[in-house]
C-alpha positions in Angstrom: -28.4 12.4 -4.9 -27.7 14.7 -7.9 -30.4 15.7 -10.4 -28.5 13.7 -13.1 -28.2 10.4 -11.1 -30.9 7.9 -11.1 -31.8 5.8 -8.0 -30.2 2.7 -9.7 -26.9 4.6 -10.3 -26.9 5.8 -6.7 -27.3 2.2 -5.5 -24.5 1.0 -7.7 -22.3 3.7 -6.4 -23.1 2.8 -2.8 -22.2 -0.8 -3.7 -18.8 0.3 -5.1 -18.1 2.3 -2.0 -18.5 -1.0 0.0 -16.0 -3.1 -2.0 -13.1 -4.1 0.3 -9.6 -2.9 -0.6 -6.5 -4.5 0.8 -3.9 -2.0 1.8 -0.3 -3.2 1.9 2.8 -1.1 3.0 6.1 -2.2 1.6 9.1 -1.3 3.9 11.6 -2.5 1.3 12.6 -5.4 -0.9 15.5 -7.9 -0.9 16.7 -10.7 -3.3 18.0 -13.9 -1.9 19.1 -17.1 -3.5 17.3 -20.2 -2.2 20.3 -21.4 -0.4 20.5 -18.1 1.6 16.9 -18.3 2.3 17.2 -21.8 3.7 20.0 -20.7 6.0 17.7 -18.0 7.7 16.8 -18.7 11.2 15.5 -16.9 14.3 17.4 -13.7 14.8 18.5 -13.4 11.2 18.4 -10.0 9.7 17.4 -9.5 6.0 18.7 -6.3 4.7 16.2 -4.3 2.6 16.9 -1.9 -0.2 15.5 1.1 1.6 17.2 3.5 4.0 15.5 4.4 7.3 14.7 7.9 6.1 13.2 6.8 2.7 9.4 6.8 2.2 7.6 3.4 2.1 5.3 2.4 -0.7 1.5 2.0 -0.1 -0.5 -0.3 -2.4 -4.2 -0.7 -2.8 -5.0 -4.2 -4.2 -1.4 -4.5 -5.4 -1.5 -1.0 -7.2 0.9 1.7 -6.1 -1.2 4.5 -4.8 0.9 6.5 -2.3 4.1 6.9 -0.5 4.4 7.7 3.2 6.4 7.6 6.5 6.2 4.9 9.2 4.9 6.1 12.4 4.0 4.6 15.9 0.4 5.1 16.8 -1.5 4.9 20.1 -1.3 1.5 21.6 2.2 1.0 20.1 0.8 0.0 16.7 2.6 0.8 13.4 1.0 3.2 11.0 1.8 5.3 7.9 1.5 9.0 7.3 0.8 9.6 3.7 3.3 12.0 2.2 2.7 11.7 -1.5 -0.2 10.4 -3.7 1.0 8.6 -6.8 -0.3 10.6 -9.9 -0.5 7.5 -12.2 -3.8 6.3 -10.5 -5.4 9.6 -11.6 -4.0 9.6 -15.1 -5.3 6.2 -16.0 -1.9 4.3 -15.9 -1.6 1.9 -13.0 1.8 0.9 -11.4 1.4 -2.8 -10.3 3.9 -4.4 -8.0 
């Protein structure tokens, strides 16, 4: 604890660090009309606006915070390697989805 931080401030900071944050990764987006949506069935492919080599967007509580590349992790799980932090989160402006 720093000399300038009181015990109460330290406890508040600890509480903030424990706040849950939902992380979402967006592979791409697509726009469909309702009639197209209703025709979708098993095996249907919805084409997204992203190319396979483009970075995916990473959101924290619906706020764009980074971009990255999709990777396969141990145990055949999907993960994301962060390649870019979005500067707007540090400048005070937030990019919402």
